[in-house]
N, C-alpha and C positions, 0 to 999 in steps of 0.2 A: 504494500500500500504506500502511496505517495501522498503527501499533504501539499496542496497547492499554495505554498507560501504562508507568510505570517497572517494574511487576512483570514484564511480559513481557521488558523489557530485561534485568532481573536474571536471569531464566531463561535468556536467550540467553547471557549471560556465564558462567553456571554450566555450561551444556551445552557451550559452546565457549570455553575459556579463551584461545584464540588471538584477540586483538583484531581482527586483520586479517580473520579468517574471519567474525567477528560483523559487521563493517562490510560485508563482501561480502553476507552474508545480508540485512542490512537494505536494501541497495540493489538486491537481485536481483529483487524482486517475487515471490519464490518461497519466502518464509520458511517457510510451512507445509510445503511439500514437503520442504525440506532439513532441517527439524527432525526428519524421520523417518529420518535417518541418524545415524551415531555421530560420525564425524569431521566429520560426517555421522551423528550418533547420533539415536535417536528414542525418543519416549515418547508413548503414546496420549493422555495427558492434555493434551498440547500442541496436539492437532489439533481445531479447532472443526468440521471437516467430518465429516458422517456418511457411512456407506457407502450408496451408492445402486445400485439395480438398475434397468436399463432395457432395453427391447426395441428392436431396430434392424432396418432393412431388411425390412419386412413380416413381422416376427416370426420370421425365419429366423436371426437372431443375437440374442445377449443379452450385455450388457456390465455389469460391476460396477466401480464407481468409488468409491474411498475418499479422493479428494483428493490422493493421492500417485501411485497407479498406477491405470490402467484396463485391465481384462482383458476381452477379447471372445471369446466362444465361439460355435461353430456350434450351431444348435438344430434338432433335438434330438440331433445326433450327439455333441456334447460335445468337439469338437476345440478347441484353443486357437488362434485365428486372429490374435490381436493382443494386444500388451502395450504400452501407452503409458506412457512414463516420462520425465520431466525433459527435455522438449523434443523427444524422439524419438517421432513418431506411432506407430511400431511397431518394436520392437526385433527382432521376428521377420522372417524373410526374406520380403519382400513380392513378390519375383519368383516365389516358389513358390505353387502353388495353395493354397487355404484348408486343404485336407485334409493338406497336407504341410508344416505349420509347427510345430505342437505336438500330439502325440498319444500315446496308449498303444497298444502292440501286443503280440501274442503270437505266438511261433513254435510251431506244433503240428502234429500229424499223427495220423491214425488208424493203428493198428498195421498195418504192411505197406504203407502208402500214402506218397506223397511229402509232403515238408514243405509246410505252408501258412502264410501270414501273415494275421493277423486284426488289423485296426486298431481293434477294439473300439468301433465306432461305435454309439452308443446310439440307441434308438428312442423314449424317453420322457424328458421333462424335468420337474423339479419343484423348487420352492424349499423347502428344509428349514428354514431359519431366515432371518429378515430383520428386523433392527432397526438403530438408528443406529450400533451398535458392531460388528456382524458380519453378513455374509451367507454362508450356505452353500447351495450348489446341488448337485443330483444329476442325473446323466445315466444312465439305466438301460436295459439291454437284457436281457430275460428270454430264455433259450434256447428255441428252437423246433426240434423234431427235424427238420422239413422244410428248415431252413436249412443252408447250408454253412459255418456259423460254428463256432468252438470251443465245445464243449459246456460252457459256463459261464454262470451268471447274472452280469451285470456291473452294478456300481454305482460309477460314477466320481464322486468328490466334490471340490469346490473351495471354498476358504474365503478370503474377504478380510476383514481386520479393520481397524478404524478407525485411520487414521494409519500403517498398517504398509506399508512399501515392498516388497511382494511378495505371493505367493499360495501358500497351502498346498494340497497335492494328496494325495489318497489314494483307494484303491479297495477295495471289498469284492468278492472273487471267490468264487463258490460253485458246486459241483456237487452235485446231490442223489443220494441213494441210488438205484442202479439205472441211472444214466446210462451211456452207452456208453464203452467203453475208449478211452483217449486218451493220447498223450504230449504234455506241455507243457514244451518245452525252454527257453523264454525268455519273460520278462515284463519290460517296461521302459517308461519315459517317454522320449520323444525331443522335443527342442526345437531348432529350427534358427534361428540368429540371422542378422541381415543381414550378408551377405558383404562389403559395401563399408564397414561400420562396425566390425566386431569382428575384430581381427587378432591380439590378444595373448591367449594361453591360460595359465592357472595351475592346477596340480594340487596342488602342494605347495611348500614353501619352496625346494626345489632342482630343481623341474621347472616352469619357466616360460619362455616364449619367444614371439617373433613367429612366426606360423605361415604356411605357404604357403596358397594358395587352392585351391578345387576345380578351377579351370582349370589351375593348375600341375600338379595330379595328372593331369588328363586329358591334358595335353601331355607327361607323363613316360613312362617305360618301365616296364612291369609286370615285376616280378621273379618270384621262385619261386612266389608265390601272389598273388591279386588285391589283398589289403590292402597289400602292400608295393610301393612305386613309387619308382623313381629319378627325381628331378626333373632334367629335361634342358633344359627351356625354360620359364623362370619369369619372373614379372612383376618380382620383386626379384632382382637378380643373385646376392646372397649365398646364396640357396637352391639355386642350381644345383649339381648334383653330390651333393646330400644324398638320403638315403632317408627317406621318410615312411611310417609304418605305424601305424595306430591302436592296435595292441597294444603299441607302445612306451610308451603312456600308461596302461597298466593299473595297477590299484591293489588292494591287499588290503582286504577289508571293514573291518578294524580301523582302517585309516588313511584310509578314504574318507569324509570328513566334510564337506568343502567343496571344490568345484572350479568353474571357470567361465572367463569371458572378460571382457576389458576393451576398450572401444571406443576408436576414434581420434577421436571427436567432441570438440568443445570446448563445454562442459566434458565431461571423460571420464565414462563410465558403466561400472559393473561389473554383470555378470549372473552369478549364482551358484546352484549347486545345493547345498543344505545337507541332509545326512542326519543328523537329530538322534539317531537310535537305529538299531541294527543288528538289533533283535529280529525284523524281518520279512524280513531278507535270507537267502539260501540259503547253506549250506555252512560256516557258522561264521566265526571271525575271520580265518582265513588264506585263505579263498576269494578269488580274484582276478577282477576284471572290468573292463570298459571304463569310462571316465570321460567325457572330452571328446576330440574329434578334429577334423580338418579338416572344414569345412562352412560356417561354424563350427557345430559340433554339441555339445549338452550332453545327457548321458544320466543317467538314474537307473535302474540295473540291479537288479531285484529277484531274478531268478533267471536262470541261463543254464548251458549246458554248457561254457562256456569254462574251460580248464585242468582239466577233469574228464572231459569226454566223457560218454557215455551212462551211466557209472557213477553220475552224479547221479540220485537217485531221482525222476524226473519222470514216471514211468509210473503211470497210474491204471487199475486193473483190477477186474473182477468187481463192477462197480457201486459202487466205493468212493466214499463221500461225502467232501467236503472244503470247507472255508471258510477264508479267510485275509484279514486286513486288511493291505494293503500301504501303508505310510506312516503318517501324513503325512510327506512331505518338503516342503521350503520353498524356493521360488524367490525369491531375495533380490536386490534391485537397490539400488545405491548410486552416489553421485556425489561429486566433489570440485570446488571452485570453479576450480581451475587445473590445468595440466598439470605443475606442478612436483612431482616425485616422486610422480606420481599413481598409478603402478602399485603402489608400495610401500604407499601410503596406502589404496588400495582393497582390496588383498589383506589388509592388516592389519585393516581394518575388517570384511571378510568373515569372517575368522577369529574376531574378537571376537563377531560376530553368531552364528556357529556355536556358540561356547561358551555364549552366552545360550540358544540353542535347546536345546542338550544339557541345560542346567540345568533348563529348563522341562519336560523330558520326564518322565512322559507328559503331553501337553497336556491342559488342562481344557476345551477349547472344541469339539472335534469332536462332532457330534451323533449319530453312529451308535452304537446300543446295542452294536455289536460291538467298539467301541474302549473298553476299560476305563480308568477314571480311576485316579488314584494310590491312592485308598482302596479300590479294588476289586482290588488286587494284593497280592502277598505278598513276603516276603524270606527268603533262605536264607543262613546263615553257618556258618563252621566253620574248621578248620585242617587242612591237608594236610601229611603228613610222608612221607618216603621211607625204606624199609627195604632196604638193600643192604649185607650184611655184608662184602662184599669191598672196599667203600670205607670203611665205618665200622661198628663194632659197635653204635653207638648209632643211633637214628633221626635222619635228616637232614631239615632244614627244606626244604620244597619252595619254594625261593626263586623268586618272581615266576612261579609256575605259572599257566597258563591254566586256569581252572575255569569250567564252564558247564553250563547246563541245556538239554537238547534232547529231541526226541521219543525215547521208549523204543526201544532197539535194541541191537545188538551193540557191543562195545568199539570205539570209534573211528568209529561209524556217523554221528556228527554231521557229519563232513566231506563226506558225500554227501546230507545231508538238505536237501530243498528244500520240503517240504510243511508242516513245523511251524515254530513260533517258537523262537528260540534266545536265550539270555541269558548273556553271558560277562563275566568280570571277570579282573583280574590279582591274584593273591595278593601280599601284601607279602613282605619279605625273610624273615619268619618263617613263611610259609606260610598266614597268616590270610587268609580271603577273605570278601567280602560281596557278594551278588547281590541287587539291589533291583529293585522295580517289575516283578515277574514276574507274568505272566498266570496266572490260576487254572486250571491244567490239571495233568496227570500227566506227569512228566518222568523221564528218567534224568540222573544227575549224572556228568559226564565231566571229565577233566582230563589235561593233559600238562605235563611239567616241562622247561624248557630245560636241556640238558645230560644228560638222562636219556632212555633209549630207551623206546618203548612208550607205551601209553595206559592211563589209569586209568578205571574205571567203578565207581560205588557199587553194591553188590550188590542193594539194594532200590530201587524207584522212589520218587520224591518227589512228593507231592501238595500243591500250593500252595493255600492258602486266603486269602481276602481279609483284609487287615489283620493276618495272622499272621506272626510272625518265627520261622522254623524254625531251631533250633540243632542242628547235626549233630555238634558236638563234634570230636574228633580222628579224622581219617581217615588210614589208612596205605596207601600205594601201594607194592607190591612189584614193581618192574619186572623184565622178563625177564632172568634171570641164571642160568647153570649152573655157572660156575666163575670162578676169578681171571683177570684180563686178562693176555694174553700181549703183545698189541699192539693199537693202535687207529689209525684213520685218520679225520680229520675231527672235526667238532663236532656233537653230536646236537641240531640245532636245526630239523630238517625242511626245510632248504634246502641247496642246493649253493653258497651264496654264499661260503663260506670257501675254496673250491678255486680253482685257477688259471683265471682268465678272460682269454683272450688279447686282444691288441689287434685291433680290427676292421680289415677291408680298408679302406685309406685312400680307396678309390673308392666305398665304401658306408657312409659315416658319417652319423649324425645328430649335428650339432654340439652339441646340447643335452647329450650325455653324454660329451663330451670333458673329460678331467681331472676326472671325477667317479667315483671308484673304486666307490662303493656302487651306482652305476647302470650300470656298465660292461657288465654282462651284457645290457643292453637294446639293444645295437647289433645291426644286421642281419647275418646271414650267418656268425655265429660257429661254426656247425656245420662249415663247410668249413675253418676254421682248423686243425682237428685234422689234416686230411690234409696241410696244409702243414708242420705241426710234426713229423708222423710219416709221411713219404711212403712208406716201405718197411717199417718195423717199428713195432709198437705200443708203447704206454706200458709202461714197466717201473718199478715202485715198490719200492725196497729199504728195508725197515724198519730204522730206526736211522740211515739215511744220507739218504734222500729226505725232502723237506719237502712236506706235502700242499698248502700254500699256493702252492708254486711248481711242483711236479712232478706233481700230480694234476689232469688236465684236468677241467673242471667238468661235462662231458657225455660219456658213453660213447656215441659215435655210430659210424656206418659210415665207412670210408675211401673217398674218391673217387679213382679211378684215372685215368690219362691218357686213357683212352677214355670217361671220364665215367660209368663204372659205379660203383656203390657196393657194397662187399663187407663181410662181417662182420669184426669186430675182436676181438682177444683181449688183455686186459690181464693183466699178471703182477704178483703181489705176492710178493716174495722175502723170506724171513726164515730165521733160524736157531733151532733148538731145542737147548739143551744136553743135554736128555734127553727121552724120550718115555714118558709114563705108559702102562703096559700094561693098565690097567683103565679102564673108562668111555669116554665119548665126548668129543671136542673139539667146541666149538660156535662156529660163525661167526654172529655177529649182523650181519645185513645189512639196513640201513635204506635204502630208496629214497625220494628226494624227488619223483620223477616217473617215469613210463614212458609210452612212445608206441609202440604196436604192436610190442612188443619181446618177446624171450625171452632171459632171462639164464641162462646155464648156468655151473655152478661145478664145477671139477675140482681135485683135490688131487694134485699131483706127477705126474699122468698126463694129459698134455694131450690125448691122442688117444683116451682111453676113451670108448666110445659104448655105451650111453647115458651122459650125464654123471653125476657123483655127485649133482648136484642141478640141477633146472631149475624156473624160475618158471612155465614154460608161457607162452603168449602173454598178455601183460598190457598194460594201459594204453591209454587214449585221451586222455591229458591234453593232448598237443600243446604242452607248455610250451616245448620247444626251439624250435619254429617261431615261437612267440608271445612270445619274449624273456622267458621266465620262468626262475627258478631253483628253482621247485618247482611241483608239481601236487598229486596225492594222495599221502599218506604210506602206505608199505607196509613192513612189518617181517617179515623171515624169520629165524627162529631155526633154523639148520641144524646138525644133529648129524652128525659124521663119526666113523666108528670109528677107534680109535687106530692101527690097523695101516696106515692110509693115510699116516701121518706118519713121518718119519725123524729120527734124531739128526743134527744138522748142518743142511745146506741143505734148504730146503723151498720150494715154490712153489704158490700158489693162482692158478688161471687163471679169469678172468672173461670169458666170451664173450657178446657180443650177436649172436645168430645169425640174426635175421630181417632180410631185405633188402627184401622187398616186390616181388619180380619180377626179371626179367632185368636191368633197368637199376638198380633199387634206389631207395629212398626216403631222401633225405638227413635227414629229420626223425625217422626211427626211432632210438630210443636210450633210455637211462635216465640219470637224474640221481641220484647217490649222496648220501645224507645223512650216513651214518656207518657204519663197518665196524669190528667188534671180533672178535678171535679169543680164545676162552676155553679154558683147559685143563680137563680133568675136575675135578669138585669135590674139594676138599682132603680131605673125609671119606670118599672111596672108597678102600678098602684093596686 
């Protein structure tokens, strides 16, 4: 290796202030390669190598090489079959067939038919752009009615840039008007890394660990559902007796920006999935989905029915046309010269790279006309205030409200929207919000405020125009409220996180979540802990004495009996009224954070009244309880009860989860409460 004069040396010291690191770079024969990282940082101007495109193996494969990484694709299918980086010939699992290393897939079905899996294998290949600084390639599959594939036109795109340690991936999916009815429940990218090299997984600052292997799972004992396995015979003794379940590593869209794996090679290598924007993800900021799991597997989930069930609007009917650009997302690779603190350094560098990608959004280099650049987008701004005269006669600032643009629909419909784009922001402490880089379409503006029940929707739709900044002024949200508060349970934050989460069965632990209160709910089998705490009688909550953080179990589930049957449970809220208003109705504001094949019945002072005073009917397919979540879809019921149901003195509200799912029962049926409030009749009723 030759260094081109003192100027290059100066650049090295500017990029890498650690002298030891600079020395290692100069001696490693890989200066160009490592200049493309941050600690391990990179800058295109440092790389003298151009991006090269080459055919391999009788034109059945194509490789793109930028001097830092080489990515190999099957041709014309467009599967990723190899990624070469930093001395590793292929970071993907070479024991797998080419078709099972890196791919896009869709879970779909014709209405009334069984689920199908489509790997989105293309039939045509083309080069969209090729110069010294960038190569973009396209793998296309037009839909043909005679084929048994999902009725979509597919265009998978991959971009390599000069000196950049990674590959950008996106797809344009389209169905034309008049095409057949279809359900599209899941769209994702799957990347499977070498099992003998990548052992450490990182999802967030507090969720990182050495992971068991696929063989460890195969040798384990399946638990209540296939994804959950008790590790009984493991290659590493410390894993023995732990539970592994991919749903323990789920993440909300708003927090899912970077996750991946770190190799045990020398020098260590990191492999990261970076999501620079959430505009193309389904379900809004709170939608949860999978990230990484045993494989080692890295996912980019664009849409799924996880934590929502079929309530997610994935049905296309009556010849409905649709087109959506998914991505780009960025697969980023990095390395450090030694194993000293390598995990901290690689994770820190991956987060820094994520911030750089977020700042660069919307990218200016994708060549598809369906991906608008920054100057082809618009901006919305305003201030959100809350009017609740029972809290304050004046307007209240909507502190840190979630404000977003999504497809026009009913109030709160954004949480089940999978077809359109969504653009969300957090208001500041005064309720001011700014939503930038919005695609030019027609949207509804939605919002919800932490600590306030209900959803806000602007009365008129918002039409975004390129380069235009729309100023909405002051918006006022009047949340559901019929009278002054008598009592309340919980915090209105759309989760059950503030309630009592029990300790897990010590024989069913995932050690990652021990001594981590904010992730305690991710332990396996918590649904059965209710039956241990309440073996014969159900939960009783006494207003003014009980504490919801200690006395309100986080999930209203069934009770497991000695004969292993699951039976309905009835919780009691006991409270006193000094007097009862004889005009008007009392209102129970009942906010649910999730529901799974449940029916919640509400009775006032008469436990055996049939029918109940209120019933939700059968609701929910969220499955959040089984999948280690503290929320799924938000549901709010404003239930009015006539005053004559209440009495002066002692009163009881009975909450019954009545659905069992058959003779034996289903342990995962239940609801998660977000917040409950009892309101008296309005003050102005005489």
